[in-house]
C-alpha positions as CSV (number, residue, x, y, z in Angstrom):
1,M,102.8,54.3,191.4
2,T,105.3,56.9,190.3
3,E,107.3,59.0,192.7
4,T,105.3,62.0,191.6
5,D,102.0,60.2,192.2
6,S,103.0,59.4,195.7
7,E,104.1,62.9,196.7
8,T,101.8,64.7,199.0
9,V,100.3,67.8,197.4
10,K,100.5,70.6,199.9
11,A,97.3,72.6,200.5
12,P,97.5,76.3,199.7
13,K,98.2,78.7,202.5
14,R,95.0,80.2,203.8
15,I,94.8,83.9,204.6
16,F,92.1,85.7,206.5
17,F,92.1,89.5,206.0
18,Y,89.9,92.0,207.9
19,V,89.4,95.6,206.7
20,Q,86.9,98.2,207.8
21,H,86.5,101.4,205.8
22,L,84.5,104.1,207.5
23,L,84.7,107.3,205.5
24,G,86.8,106.9,202.3
25,I,87.8,103.7,200.5
26,G,91.6,103.9,200.8
27,H,91.9,101.1,203.4
28,L,89.8,98.9,201.2
29,V,91.8,99.7,198.0
30,R,95.1,98.9,199.8
31,A,93.8,95.7,201.3
32,S,92.4,94.6,198.0
33,R,95.8,95.0,196.3
34,I,97.4,92.9,199.0
35,A,94.7,90.3,198.7
36,A,95.3,90.1,194.9
37,A,99.0,89.6,195.4
38,L,98.4,86.9,198.0
39,H,96.1,85.1,195.6
40,A,98.6,85.5,192.7
41,A,101.1,83.7,194.9
42,G,98.8,80.7,195.2
43,M,97.2,81.5,198.5
44,E,93.5,81.2,199.4
45,V,92.3,84.6,200.6
46,T,89.2,85.5,202.5
47,L,88.7,89.2,202.7
48,V,86.2,90.4,205.3
49,T,84.8,93.9,204.8
50,G,82.7,95.9,207.1
51,G,81.9,99.2,205.3
52,N,79.5,100.0,202.4
53,P,80.0,97.6,199.5
54,I,82.1,99.2,196.7
55,E,81.7,97.8,193.2
56,G,85.0,96.2,192.0
57,F,86.4,95.5,195.4
58,P,87.9,93.3,196.6
59,G,88.3,92.0,193.1
60,P,88.2,88.6,191.5
61,N,89.5,85.3,192.9
62,V,89.2,86.5,196.5
63,R,86.5,85.0,198.8
64,H,84.5,88.0,200.1
65,V,82.6,88.1,203.4
66,Q,80.5,91.3,203.8
67,L,79.6,92.1,207.4
68,P,76.5,94.3,208.0
69,A,77.9,97.7,207.0
70,V,78.9,100.4,209.5
71,L,80.0,103.9,208.6
72,S,81.4,106.9,210.5
73,S,78.7,109.2,211.7
74,S,81.1,112.2,211.2
75,T,84.4,113.2,209.6
76,G,85.9,113.0,213.1
77,F,85.1,109.3,213.4
78,S,83.2,110.0,216.6
79,G,80.5,107.4,216.2
80,L,79.2,104.6,214.1
81,I,76.0,104.3,212.1
82,D,74.5,101.5,210.0
83,A,73.7,101.6,206.3
84,D,70.4,103.2,207.1
85,G,71.9,106.0,209.2
86,R,70.9,104.6,212.6
87,R,73.3,104.6,215.5
88,V,74.9,101.3,216.1
89,D,73.7,99.6,219.3
90,E,75.0,96.7,221.4
91,R,72.7,94.2,219.7
92,F,74.1,95.2,216.3
93,E,77.7,95.0,217.6
94,A,77.1,91.5,219.1
95,R,75.7,90.3,215.8
96,R,78.6,91.6,213.8
97,A,81.1,90.1,216.3
98,A,79.5,86.7,216.0
99,L,79.5,86.8,212.2
100,L,83.2,87.8,212.2
101,I,84.1,84.9,214.5
102,E,82.0,82.5,212.4
103,A,83.8,83.7,209.2
104,F,87.2,83.2,210.9
105,Q,86.4,79.7,212.0
106,A,85.1,78.8,208.6
107,A,88.2,80.0,206.9
108,A,90.5,78.1,209.3
109,P,93.4,80.4,208.2
110,D,97.2,79.9,208.5
111,A,97.6,83.7,208.8
112,V,95.4,86.6,209.7
113,L,95.8,90.2,208.7
114,I,93.9,93.0,210.5
115,E,94.0,96.3,208.7
116,A,94.9,99.3,210.9
117,F,94.1,97.8,214.3
118,P,95.4,98.2,217.0
119,F,96.9,101.5,215.7
120,G,93.5,102.6,214.4
121,R,89.9,101.4,214.2
122,R,89.4,101.5,218.0
123,Q,85.7,101.9,217.2
124,M,85.8,98.3,216.2
125,R,87.1,96.8,219.4
126,F,83.7,95.3,220.1
127,E,84.5,92.7,217.4
128,L,88.3,92.8,217.1
129,L,89.1,92.0,220.7
130,P,87.0,88.8,220.5
131,L,88.7,88.0,217.2
132,L,92.1,88.3,218.9
133,E,91.0,85.9,221.6
134,A,89.6,83.5,219.0
135,I,92.9,83.6,217.2
136,R,94.9,83.0,220.4
137,Q,92.7,80.0,221.3
138,A,92.7,78.4,217.8
139,S,94.7,75.2,217.3
140,P,96.9,75.5,215.4
141,R,97.1,79.2,216.1
142,P,97.4,81.3,212.9
143,L,100.1,83.9,212.6
144,L,98.6,87.4,213.2
145,Y,99.7,90.6,211.5
146,S,98.6,94.2,211.8
147,S,98.6,95.8,208.3
148,V,99.0,99.6,208.5
149,R,99.8,102.5,206.3
150,D,103.1,104.4,206.5
151,I,101.8,107.4,208.5
152,L,99.5,107.0,211.6
153,Q,97.1,109.4,213.1
154,E,98.6,111.6,215.7
155,N,97.1,113.6,218.7
156,R,96.1,110.4,220.4
157,K,94.5,110.5,223.8
158,P,96.7,109.7,226.9
159,G,97.3,106.0,227.3
160,R,96.4,105.1,223.7
161,D,100.0,104.4,222.6
162,R,100.6,102.2,225.6
163,E,97.5,100.3,225.0
164,T,98.4,99.8,221.3
165,A,101.9,98.6,222.1
166,D,100.6,96.2,224.7
167,L,98.1,94.7,222.2
168,V,100.9,94.2,219.7
169,V,103.2,92.6,222.2
170,D,100.5,90.3,223.6
171,Y,98.8,89.1,220.4
172,F,100.6,90.0,217.1
173,D,103.4,88.2,215.4
174,G,104.2,91.1,213.1
175,V,103.4,94.7,212.1
176,L,103.5,95.3,208.4
177,I,104.2,99.0,207.7
178,H,103.2,99.6,204.1
179,G,105.8,102.4,203.5
180,D,109.4,103.1,202.8
181,P,111.5,103.9,205.9
182,Q,113.6,106.3,203.9
183,F,110.5,108.5,203.5
184,V,108.8,108.1,206.9
185,R,109.4,105.7,209.8
186,L,107.0,104.3,212.4
187,E,108.6,106.3,215.2
188,D,107.7,109.5,213.4
189,T,104.1,109.0,214.3
190,F,104.1,106.4,217.0
191,P,106.2,107.3,220.1
192,L,106.4,103.7,221.4
193,A,107.8,102.2,218.2
194,G,110.9,101.0,220.1
195,D,108.7,98.7,222.3
196,I,107.6,96.7,219.3
197,A,110.7,97.1,217.0
198,G,111.3,93.4,216.8
199,K,107.9,92.9,215.2
200,V,108.0,95.7,212.6
201,H,108.5,95.0,208.9
202,Y,108.6,97.7,206.2
203,T,107.1,96.5,202.9
204,G,107.2,99.6,200.7
205,L,104.1,101.4,199.5
206,V,101.3,99.2,198.2
207,A,101.1,100.7,194.8
208,P,99.4,99.4,191.6
209,Q,101.4,98.4,188.5
210,T,102.3,101.4,186.3
211,P,99.2,102.1,184.3
212,V,98.7,102.4,180.6
213,P,97.7,105.9,179.7
214,S,93.9,106.2,179.2
215,P,92.5,106.9,175.7
216,D,90.7,109.8,177.3
217,R,92.9,112.8,177.8
218,F,92.2,115.6,180.3
219,D,94.7,118.4,181.0
220,V,93.6,118.7,184.7
221,V,92.3,115.9,186.8
222,V,90.6,116.7,190.1
223,S,90.0,113.9,192.6
224,A,87.9,114.4,195.7
225,G,88.7,111.0,197.1
226,G,86.4,108.2,198.0
227,G,84.8,109.9,201.0
228,A,81.8,112.1,201.5
229,V,83.7,115.3,202.2
230,G,85.0,116.2,198.7
231,A,82.4,118.8,197.6
232,A,84.5,121.7,198.9
233,L,87.5,120.6,196.9
234,V,85.5,120.2,193.7
235,E,83.7,123.5,194.2
236,A,87.1,125.3,194.8
237,A,88.5,123.7,191.7
238,L,85.6,125.1,189.6
239,D,86.1,128.5,191.2
240,A,89.8,128.4,190.4
241,R,89.1,127.4,186.8
242,D,86.9,130.5,186.5
243,I,89.5,132.8,188.1
244,L,92.2,131.5,185.7
245,S,89.8,131.6,182.7
246,D,91.2,128.2,181.9
247,D,89.9,126.6,178.8
248,R,91.9,123.4,179.2
249,S,90.0,120.1,179.6
250,W,89.1,119.2,183.2
251,C,87.9,116.0,184.7
252,L,86.5,116.3,188.2
253,I,86.0,113.0,190.0
254,A,83.5,113.6,192.9
255,G,83.8,110.3,194.6
256,P,81.1,107.6,195.1
257,N,79.9,109.0,198.5
258,M,79.3,112.6,197.6
259,P,75.7,113.5,198.5
260,A,73.4,113.7,195.5
261,E,72.5,117.3,196.2
262,A,76.1,118.5,196.1
263,F,76.8,116.4,193.0
264,D,73.8,117.9,191.1
265,R,74.7,121.4,192.2
266,L,78.2,121.1,191.0
267,S,77.1,119.4,187.8
268,A,75.1,122.5,186.9
269,R,78.4,124.4,186.6
270,A,80.1,122.1,184.1
271,D,80.5,123.2,180.5
272,K,81.9,121.6,177.4
273,H,85.5,121.7,178.8
274,V,84.5,120.0,182.1
275,A,83.5,116.4,182.8
276,L,82.1,115.9,186.3
277,V,81.8,112.2,187.2
278,R,81.4,110.2,190.4
279,F,84.0,107.6,189.8
280,R,86.6,106.5,187.2
281,T,88.1,103.1,187.5
282,D,90.9,104.3,185.3
283,F,91.9,107.3,187.5
284,P,95.6,106.2,187.6
285,S,95.5,106.0,183.8
286,L,94.0,109.5,183.5
287,L,97.0,110.8,185.5
288,M,99.4,109.5,182.9
289,N,98.1,111.9,180.3
290,A,97.4,114.9,182.7
291,E,99.4,118.1,183.0
292,L,98.1,118.7,186.5
293,S,96.5,116.8,189.4
294,I,94.5,118.4,192.2
295,S,93.6,116.0,195.0
296,Q,93.7,115.2,198.6
297,A,96.8,113.5,199.9
298,G,95.5,110.0,200.7
299,Y,97.8,107.0,200.6
300,N,96.5,105.5,197.4
301,T,96.2,108.8,195.5
302,V,99.8,109.6,196.3
303,C,100.8,106.1,195.1
304,D,99.1,106.9,191.8
305,L,100.8,110.3,191.6
306,L,104.2,108.8,192.2
307,L,103.7,106.6,189.1
308,A,102.7,109.6,187.0
309,T,104.7,112.7,185.9
310,C,102.0,115.5,186.2
311,G,102.3,118.5,188.5
312,C,100.5,118.2,191.8
313,V,98.4,120.4,194.1
314,L,97.6,118.6,197.3
315,V,94.7,119.6,199.6
316,P,95.1,117.2,202.6
317,F,92.1,116.0,204.5
318,A,92.3,117.5,208.0
319,S,88.8,117.4,209.4
320,G,88.2,116.1,212.9
321,G,91.9,116.6,213.8
322,E,93.2,114.2,211.1
323,T,97.0,114.7,210.7
324,E,98.0,111.8,208.4
325,Q,97.4,113.5,205.0
326,T,98.9,116.8,206.1
327,M,102.1,115.1,207.2
328,R,102.3,113.2,203.9
329,A,101.6,116.4,201.8
330,E,104.2,118.4,203.7
331,K,106.9,115.8,203.2
332,L,106.2,115.7,199.5
333,A,106.2,119.5,199.3
334,S,109.6,119.6,201.0
335,L,110.9,117.4,198.2
336,G,109.6,119.7,195.5
337,F,106.9,117.2,194.5
338,A,103.8,119.3,195.1
339,E,102.2,122.5,196.2
340,V,100.0,122.3,199.3
341,V,96.8,124.2,200.1
342,G,95.5,123.6,203.7
343,E,91.9,122.5,204.1
344,Q,91.2,125.5,206.2
345,Q,92.6,127.9,203.6
346,L,90.9,126.2,200.6
347,S,89.2,128.6,198.2
348,G,89.1,129.3,194.5
349,E,91.7,132.0,195.1
350,T,94.2,129.9,197.0
351,L,93.8,127.0,194.7
352,A,94.2,129.2,191.6
353,A,97.4,130.6,193.1
354,A,98.8,127.1,193.8
355,I,97.9,126.0,190.2
356,G,99.9,129.0,189.0
357,R,102.9,128.1,191.0
358,V,102.9,124.6,189.7
359,R,102.7,125.7,186.1
360,Q,105.6,128.0,186.6
361,R,107.8,125.2,187.9
362,P,110.2,123.0,185.9
363,A,109.3,119.4,185.5
364,R,108.3,117.7,188.8
365,P,111.1,115.7,190.4
366,Q,110.8,111.9,190.5
367,I,111.1,110.5,194.0
368,S,112.7,107.2,194.7
369,I,110.3,105.3,197.1
370,L,109.8,101.5,197.4
371,M,106.4,100.7,195.8
372,D,106.2,96.9,195.7
373,G,104.5,96.6,199.1
374,A,101.9,94.0,198.1
375,E,104.5,91.6,196.7
376,T,106.8,92.2,199.6
377,T,104.0,91.5,202.1
378,T,103.1,88.3,200.3
379,A,106.7,87.1,200.3
380,L,107.2,87.9,204.0
381,I,104.0,86.0,205.1
382,G,104.9,83.1,202.9
383,Q,108.4,82.9,204.3
384,Q,107.2,83.1,207.9
385,L,104.6,80.4,207.3
386,D,107.2,78.2,205.7
387,A,109.6,78.7,208.6
388,R,107.0,77.8,211.1
389,A,106.0,74.7,209.2
390,A,109.7,73.7,209.0
391,A,110.2,74.3,212.7
392,S,107.2,72.1,213.6
393,G,108.2,69.4,211.1
394,S,105.0,69.6,209.1
């Protein structure tokens, strides 16, 4: 037997990744990019999703466990409904919690990532708190990470920050902040960041690779995001186009969750210069050819915009007291990157005025922001798993 034959082949590291999208698909997109990077590094990844299935996600080579879907009953995330629109009850919650624990035990992971929680997704405590206990009791216990975007939701209720920090201290080995600390830091939106500072790791934005320009060319690309609340943005864009008498080519991406009635009503306004579609898998590639982008200010959309050179008008989602997109948009506006139209001020007139201001500007400045978050996340988890194995002698 040769030396090579006698060597023990190490099993690949196993990663268990939980993500729950409730309204849009941004959380799912980011988690899928990280899962793809983990797989590319030779790890076995199980991605557990709990929202409506979205075609193309999580992508190939990732084991996918789909829990019975839940969605937000409103833009304010005030309650949960199932895929048929019924309020989620205790029986439904117990079933989902049991299925999640079953998936965790079957995966037998070396590391677990939970997207957003405990900084967000409090609605899912009925299944995530039991998962935390199952992780704690597992032998060997997997490393546990909270995987969060760069900007957290503010205006939290009294005691929420303390509860979050205590959960991190008690259960989590690390908090992966998918952003650049030169752009925004955790303490900007989480007052108790100092209490968990030793567990915080900044990864950079989880951005895609720079896309190849699409063979389709549109001068203006309007994206309403992946949620169900984009009809007002698309309608305002059509109104602005009429006000400007703009005969450039426009592509309006309504989003997969726009109600059929709204999509049909807006479709009736399209002419030969306007393409209204529900979804384009090549949205980042479309931006590479565009003169102007009009969009919300979600995490993934901004990642795509940072890779392109088009002018930007941002209409941050702010329903239900949401603050994350507004903060991101205002930071980008302060750097000369975009014009911002507040959701409450959105109309054809305000959007037309913002478009005019962008078109009168010189070329949009390029902003230096770390954007290799998926690869950095993968490297960090791999290093910490290797360090733990070395310390235990395994």
